[in-house]
C-alpha positions as CSV (number, residue, x, y, z in Angstrom):
1,M,110.8,97.3,106.1
2,R,111.9,100.6,107.6
3,K,109.1,100.7,110.2
4,P,110.2,101.3,113.9
5,D,108.4,98.1,114.7
6,Y,111.2,96.2,113.0
7,P,114.5,97.9,114.1
8,N,116.6,94.7,114.1
9,A,114.8,92.6,111.6
10,P,116.9,91.5,108.6
11,W,115.1,91.5,105.3
12,G,116.2,89.6,102.2
13,P,113.6,90.2,99.4
14,L,114.0,88.4,96.1
15,Q,111.8,89.3,93.0
16,Q,111.9,87.2,90.0
17,D,110.3,87.4,86.6
18,P,107.8,84.5,86.5
19,E,108.3,83.9,82.8
20,S,112.1,83.9,82.5
21,G,113.2,83.4,86.1
22,R,115.5,86.4,85.8
23,V,116.2,88.2,89.1
24,V,114.6,91.6,88.9
25,H,115.5,92.8,92.4
26,S,117.3,91.3,95.4
27,R,118.8,92.5,98.6
28,F,121.4,90.6,100.6
29,A,121.1,87.6,98.3
30,E,124.4,86.2,99.6
31,Q,123.2,86.2,103.3
32,L,121.6,83.2,104.9
33,F,118.3,83.8,106.8
34,I,116.4,81.9,109.4
35,P,112.7,81.9,108.5
36,G,110.3,83.7,110.9
37,S,108.3,80.6,111.2
38,V,109.6,77.2,110.4
39,A,106.1,75.8,110.3
40,K,105.7,77.7,107.0
41,L,108.4,75.5,105.5
42,F,106.3,72.3,106.0
43,G,103.2,73.7,104.3
44,T,105.1,75.3,101.5
45,S,107.2,72.4,100.7
46,G,104.3,70.0,100.8
47,A,102.4,72.1,98.3
48,W,105.5,72.7,96.2
49,G,106.2,68.9,96.1
50,T,102.5,68.1,95.2
51,L,101.8,70.9,92.7
52,G,105.3,71.7,91.4
53,G,107.2,75.0,91.1
54,D,105.5,75.9,87.9
55,H,102.0,75.7,89.3
56,R,99.9,78.9,89.2
57,F,96.6,79.6,90.9
58,R,94.1,81.5,88.8
59,T,91.6,83.7,90.7
60,P,88.8,85.1,88.5
61,V,88.0,88.7,89.3
62,Y,84.6,90.1,88.1
63,A,83.7,93.7,87.5
64,V,80.2,94.7,88.6
65,G,79.2,98.2,87.6
66,E,80.0,100.7,84.8
67,R,83.4,100.9,83.2
68,R,84.7,104.1,81.6
69,G,88.1,103.2,80.0
70,S,90.1,101.8,82.8
71,T,88.0,103.1,85.6
72,L,85.3,101.1,87.2
73,D,82.4,102.7,89.0
74,G,81.3,99.7,90.9
75,D,82.6,96.7,92.7
76,L,85.1,93.9,92.1
77,G,84.1,90.3,92.9
78,V,86.4,87.4,93.6
79,R,85.2,83.8,93.1
80,Q,87.1,80.9,94.5
């Protein structure tokens, strides 16, 4: 957000707890923003309307290699 590439870009991040919906962090929450790409709204709203706001995608991640405690000496694989 503070990169020289974006000197005049307004940012309004909002972070919520997925379980409770409680706002964990927000910045400029009272400010209205114009999205960077209006096209994103169509895809997002279509998915939201079809799947619902509570839908969650699950992505299985597989560890291939030797684990020592929380350290993996190997690779992570993602299956779609």
